[in-house]
MOPAC internal coordinates of N, CA, C and O (Angstrom, degrees):
PM7 1SCF
backbone

  N    0.0000 0     0.00 0     0.00 0    0    0    0
  C    1.4486 1     0.00 0     0.00 0    1    0    0
  C    1.5149 1   108.83 1     0.00 0    2    1    0
  O    1.2310 1   121.27 1   -44.66 1    3    2    1
  N    1.2767 1   115.17 1   135.34 1    3    2    1
  C    1.4517 1   120.21 1  -178.82 1    5    3    2
  C    1.5165 1   110.82 1   -79.16 1    6    5    3
  O    1.2310 1   120.81 1   -22.93 1    7    6    5
  N    1.2966 1   116.05 1   157.07 1    7    6    5
  C    1.4580 1   121.64 1   179.38 1    9    7    6
  C    1.5250 1   109.13 1   -85.07 1   10    9    7
  O    1.2310 1   120.72 1  -102.72 1   11   10    9
  N    1.3356 1   116.23 1    77.28 1   11   10    9
  C    1.4590 1   122.00 1  -178.46 1   13   11   10
  C    1.5227 1   109.13 1  -122.84 1   14   13   11
  O    1.2310 1   120.10 1   -26.00 1   15   14   13
  N    1.3167 1   117.42 1   154.00 1   15   14   13
  C    1.4663 1   119.92 1   176.08 1   17   15   14
  C    1.5269 1   111.32 1   -62.76 1   18   17   15
  O    1.2310 1   120.60 1   -22.77 1   19   18   17
  N    1.3356 1   116.46 1   157.23 1   19   18   17
  C    1.4580 1   122.24 1  -178.73 1   21   19   18
  C    1.5236 1   111.91 1   -58.53 1   22   21   19
  O    1.2310 1   120.26 1   143.96 1   23   22   21
  N    1.3117 1   117.11 1   -36.04 1   23   22   21
  C    1.4587 1   121.34 1  -177.59 1   25   23   22
  C    1.5274 1   111.23 1   -63.39 1   26   25   23
  O    1.2310 1   119.89 1   143.37 1   27   26   25
  N    1.3210 1   117.82 1   -36.63 1   27   26   25
  C    1.4618 1   121.17 1  -179.50 1   29   27   26
  C    1.5272 1   110.43 1   -71.97 1   30   29   27
  O    1.2310 1   120.16 1   142.62 1   31   30   29
  N    1.3252 1   117.30 1   -37.38 1   31   30   29
  C    1.4583 1   121.03 1  -177.03 1   33   31   30
  C    1.5264 1   110.91 1   -72.12 1   34   33   31
  O    1.2310 1   119.76 1   132.28 1   35   34   33
  N    1.3253 1   118.07 1   -47.72 1   35   34   33
  C    1.4539 1   121.05 1  -174.32 1   37   35   34
  C    1.5198 1   113.39 1   -89.74 1   38   37   35
  O    1.2310 1   119.92 1   157.60 1   39   38   37
  N    1.3149 1   117.75 1   -22.40 1   39   38   37
  C    1.4500 1   120.43 1  -178.08 1   41   39   38
  C    1.5158 1   113.07 1    91.60 1   42   41   39
  O    1.2310 1   119.91 1   173.80 1   43   42   41
  N    1.3224 1   117.77 1    -6.20 1   43   42   41
  C    1.4614 1   121.04 1   176.64 1   45   43   42
  C    1.5201 1   108.72 1  -144.08 1   46   45   43
  O    1.2310 1   120.91 1   -21.74 1   47   46   45
  N    1.3085 1   115.86 1   158.26 1   47   46   45
  C    1.4584 1   120.92 1  -179.69 1   49   47   46
  C    1.5127 1   111.57 1   -81.45 1   50   49   47
  O    1.2310 1   120.68 1   -19.32 1   51   50   49
  N    1.3027 1   116.30 1   160.68 1   51   50   49
  C    1.4613 1   121.22 1   177.76 1   53   51   50
  C    1.5264 1   108.19 1   -85.76 1   54   53   51
  O    1.2310 1   120.62 1   -44.63 1   55   54   53
  N    1.3215 1   116.41 1   135.37 1   55   54   53
  C    1.4595 1   120.34 1  -178.32 1   57   55   54
  C    1.5149 1   110.35 1   -81.92 1   58   57   55
  O    1.2310 1   121.13 1   -13.75 1   59   58   57
  N    1.3026 1   115.45 1   166.25 1   59   58   57
  C    1.4655 1   120.36 1   179.27 1   61   59   58
  C    1.5285 1   110.32 1   -63.13 1   62   61   59
  O    1.2310 1   120.59 1   140.05 1   63   62   61
  N    1.3103 1   116.48 1   -39.95 1   63   62   61
  C    1.4664 1   120.69 1   179.25 1   65   63   62
  C    1.5203 1   111.10 1   -63.08 1   66   65   63
  O    1.2310 1   119.88 1   137.23 1   67   66   65
  N    1.3321 1   117.83 1   -42.77 1   67   66   65
  C    1.4664 1   121.33 1   178.14 1   69   67   66
  C    1.5251 1   110.92 1   -65.12 1   70   69   67
  O    1.2310 1   120.21 1   139.74 1   71   70   69
  N    1.3285 1   117.20 1   -40.26 1   71   70   69
  C    1.4515 1   120.98 1   178.78 1   73   71   70
  C    1.5267 1   110.99 1   -62.83 1   74   73   71
  O    1.2310 1   120.22 1   134.52 1   75   74   73
  N    1.3249 1   117.18 1   -45.48 1   75   74   73
  C    1.4616 1   120.56 1   179.27 1   77   75   74
  C    1.5224 1   111.45 1   -63.95 1   78   77   75
  O    1.2310 1   120.20 1   140.86 1   79   78   77
  N    1.3346 1   117.21 1   -39.14 1   79   78   77
  C    1.4570 1   120.82 1   178.66 1   81   79   78
  C    1.5298 1   111.01 1   -65.05 1   82   81   79
  O    1.2310 1   120.63 1   133.79 1   83   82   81
  N    1.3294 1   116.40 1   -46.21 1   83   82   81
  C    1.4629 1   120.24 1   179.31 1   85   83   82
  C    1.5351 1   111.55 1   -63.46 1   86   85   83
  O    1.2310 1   120.59 1   140.07 1   87   86   85
  N    1.3206 1   116.47 1   -39.93 1   87   86   85
  C    1.4572 1   120.71 1   179.21 1   89   87   86
  C    1.5186 1   111.19 1   -65.33 1   90   89   87
  O    1.2310 1   120.12 1   136.85 1   91   90   89
  N    1.3141 1   117.38 1   -43.15 1   91   90   89
  C    1.4608 1   120.20 1  -179.14 1   93   91   90
  C    1.5271 1   111.54 1   -68.26 1   94   93   91
  O    1.2310 1   120.07 1   142.65 1   95   94   93
  N    1.3205 1   117.48 1   -37.35 1   95   94   93
  C    1.4675 1   120.09 1   177.64 1   97   95   94
  C    1.5352 1   111.32 1   -67.75 1   98   97   95
  O    1.2310 1   120.60 1   142.82 1   99   98   97
  N    1.3202 1   116.46 1   -37.18 1   99   98   97
  C    1.4618 1   120.45 1   177.49 1  101   99   98
  C    1.5262 1   110.77 1   -66.27 1  102  101   99
  O    1.2310 1   120.37 1   137.31 1  103  102  101
  N    1.3194 1   116.91 1   -42.69 1  103  102  101
  C    1.4617 1   121.29 1   179.03 1  105  103  102
  C    1.5282 1   110.40 1   -64.81 1  106  105  103
  O    1.2310 1   120.17 1   139.76 1  107  106  105
  N    1.3226 1   117.28 1   -40.24 1  107  106  105
  C    1.4678 1   120.63 1   178.83 1  109  107  106
  C    1.5232 1   110.33 1   -64.70 1  110  109  107
  O    1.2310 1   120.15 1   142.44 1  111  110  109
  N    1.3199 1   117.32 1   -37.56 1  111  110  109
  C    1.4629 1   120.53 1   178.02 1  113  111  110
  C    1.5135 1   112.40 1   -65.94 1  114  113  111
  O    1.2310 1   120.53 1   140.60 1  115  114  113
  N    1.3087 1   116.60 1   -39.40 1  115  114  113
  C    1.4672 1   120.59 1   178.88 1  117  115  114
  C    1.5231 1   110.26 1   -68.26 1  118  117  115
  O    1.2310 1   120.29 1   136.46 1  119  118  117
  N    1.3205 1   117.06 1   -43.54 1  119  118  117
  C    1.4605 1   120.26 1  -179.55 1  121  119  118
  C    1.5216 1   111.72 1   -67.02 1  122  121  119
  O    1.2310 1   120.02 1   144.49 1  123  122  121
  N    1.3191 1   117.58 1   -35.51 1  123  122  121
  C    1.4574 1   120.91 1   179.48 1  125  123  122
  C    1.5243 1   111.03 1   -72.02 1  126  125  123
  O    1.2310 1   120.07 1   158.28 1  127  126  125
  N    1.3242 1   117.47 1   -21.72 1  127  126  125
  C    1.4495 1   120.89 1  -178.15 1  129  127  126
  C    1.5103 1   114.24 1   -88.65 1  130  129  127
  O    1.2310 1   119.46 1  -177.52 1  131  130  129
  N    1.3277 1   118.64 1     2.48 1  131  130  129
  C    1.4584 1   121.37 1  -179.95 1  133  131  130
  C    1.5266 1   110.01 1  -107.57 1  134  133  131
  O    1.2310 1   120.84 1   -41.97 1  135  134  133
  N    1.3248 1   116.00 1   138.03 1  135  134  133
  C    1.4617 1   120.42 1   178.97 1  137  135  134
  C    1.5226 1   108.80 1  -146.63 1  138  137  135
  O    1.2310 1   120.90 1   -19.85 1  139  138  137
  N    1.3195 1   115.89 1   160.15 1  139  138  137
  C    1.4620 1   121.74 1   178.57 1  141  139  138
  C    1.5183 1   108.50 1   -96.81 1  142  141  139
  O    1.2310 1   121.02 1   -53.38 1  143  142  141
  N    1.3113 1   115.66 1   126.62 1  143  142  141
  C    1.4541 1   121.70 1   176.64 1  145  143  142
  C    1.5211 1   108.34 1   -71.47 1  146  145  143
  O    1.2310 1   119.21 1   -58.49 1  147  146  145
  N    1.3435 1   119.12 1   121.51 1  147  146  145
  C    1.4654 1   120.87 1  -177.10 1  149  147  146
  C    1.5249 1   113.28 1   -67.79 1  150  149  147
  O    1.2310 1   119.59 1   157.27 1  151  150  149
  N    1.3138 1   118.40 1   -22.73 1  151  150  149
  C    1.4601 1   121.02 1  -178.84 1  153  151  150
  C    1.5231 1   111.07 1   -80.07 1  154  153  151
  O    1.2310 1   120.59 1   130.64 1  155  154  153
  N    1.3378 1   116.47 1   -49.36 1  155  154  153
  C    1.4591 1   120.03 1  -176.40 1  157  155  154
  C    1.5268 1   113.22 1   -93.73 1  158  157  155
  O    1.2310 1   120.08 1   157.47 1  159  158  157
  N    1.3417 1   117.45 1   -22.53 1  159  158  157
  C    1.4468 1   121.23 1  -177.18 1  161  159  158
  C    1.5267 1   113.74 1    78.99 1  162  161  159
  O    1.2310 1   120.41 1  -173.35 1  163  162  161
  N    1.3349 1   116.81 1     6.65 1  163  162  161
  C    1.4571 1   121.25 1  -179.37 1  165  163  162
  C    1.5281 1   110.53 1   -95.30 1  166  165  163
  O    1.2310 1   120.69 1   -28.29 1  167  166  165
  N    1.3334 1   116.29 1   151.71 1  167  166  165
  C    1.4550 1   121.43 1   177.73 1  169  167  166
  C    1.5263 1   109.23 1   -78.56 1  170  169  167
  O    1.2310 1   120.84 1   -43.61 1  171  170  169
  N    1.3213 1   115.99 1   136.39 1  171  170  169
  C    1.4580 1   122.01 1   179.41 1  173  171  170
  C    1.5208 1   109.53 1  -131.32 1  174  173  171
  O    1.2310 1   120.92 1   -32.14 1  175  174  173
  N    1.3308 1   115.84 1   147.86 1  175  174  173
  C    1.4591 1   122.06 1   177.06 1  177  175  174
  C    1.5192 1   108.26 1   -90.47 1  178  177  175
  O    1.2310 1   120.30 1   -55.63 1  179  178  177
  N    1.3302 1   117.03 1   124.37 1  179  178  177
  C    1.4584 1   122.24 1  -179.76 1  181  179  178
  C    1.5104 1   109.63 1   -96.88 1  182  181  179
  O    1.2310 1   120.25 1   -45.02 1  183  182  181
  N    1.3184 1   117.12 1   134.98 1  183  182  181
  C    1.4610 1   122.75 1   177.00 1  185  183  182
  C    1.5154 1   107.71 1  -115.73 1  186  185  183
  O    1.2310 1   121.22 1   -58.93 1  187  186  185
  N    1.3302 1   115.26 1   121.07 1  187  186  185
  C    1.4628 1   119.92 1  -179.57 1  189  187  186
  C    1.4880 1   110.50 1  -102.55 1  190  189  187
  O    1.2310 1   120.10 1   180.00 1  191  190  189

């Protein structure tokens, strides 16, 4: 994939609603991937 802006690849720009949806889904994925290790008590990132 070439290093081009999204508008050039898709032919249209991303709307504010799409940006907010993508951002919220990304944040939810990051938050769901973090857990506290019961042995050490430290936060760890889980990769499934």
